[in-house]
N, C-alpha and C positions, 0 to 999 in steps of 0.2 A: 542572624532568626529564623530557628526551623517550621516551616510552612506543608502541609498537605495540598494537594488535586482534591478540592468536594467534588467536581464534577467533568466529565469530559463530552464535547458533543456529538454525535453521533455523526449528526447530517456534516456538518463542519470535518469535521480529522475523518470523514467516510470518501470527501468530495477530494480533500491533500494528497491522502493516501491512494488514491484510485488514479489520478488523473497522473503522481507521481510513478504508479509503478505500472502505467501505460506508457507514462516513457522511454521505464528502464526498461520495461521489454524490448523496444522498436529497435533502442540503443542494440541487442544484443541477439534477438532475433530475426529481423529481415538481414543482415549484414551473415547468420548463420545459417539461413535460410536458404541462401542466394550461394552461398559455397556448397551448403547440399546437394543445391539444382544444380548447381552446375558440374558434382563431381556425379549426380547417380546419371544411372544410365536413365535414355529416350521412354523406353516404357514402364518404370518403376517411380517415374517420379513424380513428388507432392503436386500438389495439387497449389496454383501462389496463394490463393482467398485462403489459405488456411493465414499464412503471413500474414494476413490484417485482420481475420479475425480474432487471433492467440492475445494480440494487444486490447480490444475489445473484451472477451474477457477473464486479462487480467483485470479493470477498467470494472467489470461489474460483480464479479465475486471478493475484489480489493472491495470495493464500497460498501458488498452488506457483512460480511465478514468483518472490517472495522467497527461499522455501526452496529453489528449485532455485541464486539466486545464491547465496545462504548459502553453500550444501553446492560450489560451487566456489571462490569464497574461504576456505574455509574448505583445497580441494583444494593452489590454486596457491599460498598460504601461506607452505610450505615454502619455491617458490623462488625468491617476487618478494618477500614480507614484504610486514607487511599494513598498517594506514592509519597512520597515523605524527603524535598530538599530544604536544602539549606541556602541564603541569599542573601548578600551585604546588602548596606547600599556605600553606590564609589563616593563621593562627600562626605560619610563618614569617616575614609580611612584616613 
């Protein structure tokens, strides 16, 4: 049975995406930052605060952009339709 997604929740999707982006950035930014800090000369080392600020920025901007994107999707759904997917009932197989 084909179905369409009629509405995406901006707040809920924004929250989930923002947290995933923040956690994902921690996995890459912290080790990468530590390696760069260890390899850089003492005079040109970036402040350690940068490694903590970046995941917060990912969280904030990830939330904002996903919330805006969901709101645009909800607005445009009337004219262009939504994401289509096909689903089956496992009991019917």
